N, C-alpha and C positions, 0 to 999 in steps of 0.2 A: 289143461291147467294153465293158469296165467303165470307167466314168469314174473319174478319180483323185479319191479322197476329199480334201476340204479340211479343215484343222484349224480348229476354232472358236477364236476369240480367247480366250486364257487369262488375260489380265491386265486391268488397269484403265487407262482412258484418262487422259491428263494432266489433263483437265478434272475427272474424278472425284477424282483424288488432290488436286488443288488445292482443291476444295470441302471435302474432309475436313480438310485442313490449316487452312483458314480457319475452319471451325466449331470445331475444337479450340482455336485461338487465341482465339476469342471466349469460349468457355466458360472457358478458363484466366484470361483477363482479368477476367471477372465473378467468378470464385472468389477471385482475389487481392484484388479491390476489397472484397468482403464481409468477408474475413478482416482486411484492413487497418482497416476500420471498427470491428471488434471489439477490436483491440489496445489502444486508449487506455482503454477501460472495464476490461479485464482487468488492465492495469498499475496502475490506481488501486485495484482490489480487492486485488491482490497487495501493494501498499504498505500498505493498511489491515491485512491479515493479518500482515504483517511487524511493524508497530507493535504490534499486539495480542500477538504472540509475544514481542517485546522487553519489553513491560510485564510479561508473565507471568514472564519470566526474571528481571527486576529484583525482583519480589515473591518468587520462589523464593530468590534470593540473600539477600534481607533476612531471610527466615524461617530459612534454613539457617545463616546466620552470626550471627543474633540481633543484627544491627547495621543501621543506616540504609543505604539505597541511594538513589542519585539517578537520575532520568530527566532528560535534557536534550534540548531541541529547538532547533535552529537553523533558523528558517523561511526565511531568505534562502539558506542553503547547502543546504537541503532534506535535512538530516541529523538523526539522533537517536541517542542512545547511553546506555549505563548507566555510572554511575560508582560505584565502591565506596569506602568510607572507607579510610584507611591501615590497614595490618595492626596496628600498635601501638595503634590507637584513640586516639592522642593529639590528632588534629586532626579538625575536622568535614569534611564533604564540600567539596571545592574546586570552585568554579564553573569549568568548563573554558573558559568564554569569557575568563576571566582567565589561567588556566594551562592551556593547551590540551593535551588528551590525555596526561595523566600516566600513570604506571605502573599506576594504579588504575582505568584505563578497561577495562571488561569487554568491551564490544562497540560498534562504530560501524556505523551503517547509513545508507544513502542511499536516498531515495525513487526509485522507478522513473522512467525517462526520460519526460518530459512530465507528471509529477505534481508538484504543489506543495501546501504547506500554505496554506489560505486562512484559518485561524484555529485557536486552541486556547483553550478556556475551562474552567477548573476550575468545577465546579458551585458556585454561590454567589459566584463571582468574576467579574471582567471578562473580556470577550473580547479576546484579544491576537491581532492580525492580522499582526504582523511582529516581527523581532528574535529574541531568545533567550528561552527559558522553561525553568524547572526545576521538577520535582516531587519532593518528598522522600517516600520509601517508608519507613514505620516498621519497626522490627524484627519487628513482627507481620504485615508485608506489606500494611498498610493505607495508603491515601492518599486525597486528595480525588477524588471522581468527576470524570472528564475527558470533555469533548466535543472531538473533534478533527475539523476540517473539512479535507477534501482536494478538490482540483480538478485536472482534466486539461486538456490543450490544446484540447479541444472545449468548454471552459467548463462541463462537467458536474461536479456535485459529489456527494460522498459524506460522510455524517456517521457518525462512529465514536463511540459512547458506551461508556466503560469504567467498570464498577462498581469503585469504589475499595476495597471490602471483599473482593470475590471475584476481581477482575481479569477478570471475564467481559465480553467485548466484545459489542456489538450494532451491526449495520450498517444504515444507512438510506440509501436513494437520495435524492439532493438535499440541500439545506441545510435542516436542521431546527433551528429556533430552540430555545434553552434552555427557554423558557416552554412550548413545545409538547411537549417531551420530559417536562418535569415534570408537565404535565397528563395525559400518557399514563399515568404511574405513580401518580398520586394515587388513594387509595382512594375509591370511590364510595358 
């Protein structure tokens, strides 16, 4: 007589499935943690690029209209914006801290979540660590070189140096003092 053939088990046991689910959970947790650690740094870099692009736009507007343009920074509110002079040219730029966001405001930007200004310094001027600051862009697109310090919630810093003649930005990790930046560019 022929014995009745038995089928081999074709599935996975509950223990095997549970082990796979646990391993996938651990790998997912580790991946999310490593991505979360990268986000503050990327937000700070994105804010620095946004500031640099806004400054280039202000320069372009000044050159295109052959009129002064203003850059304004509000360090407490973590905002920055461009202000154009009135169309008739009758009045100078209005400081938006006195007359907030008039019809001649070109664009308003907010720093990314968790990013703040830790200081702004015109080259040759004093470091300002709070309050509002304005920079006037000439009709030729020139302004005083700027050093802008950004910080994130992890207390990491980024230094943004903007060339006032070309509008070209340079990014440096950490807080680089004015004297160290000047020493870097002095002819040897």
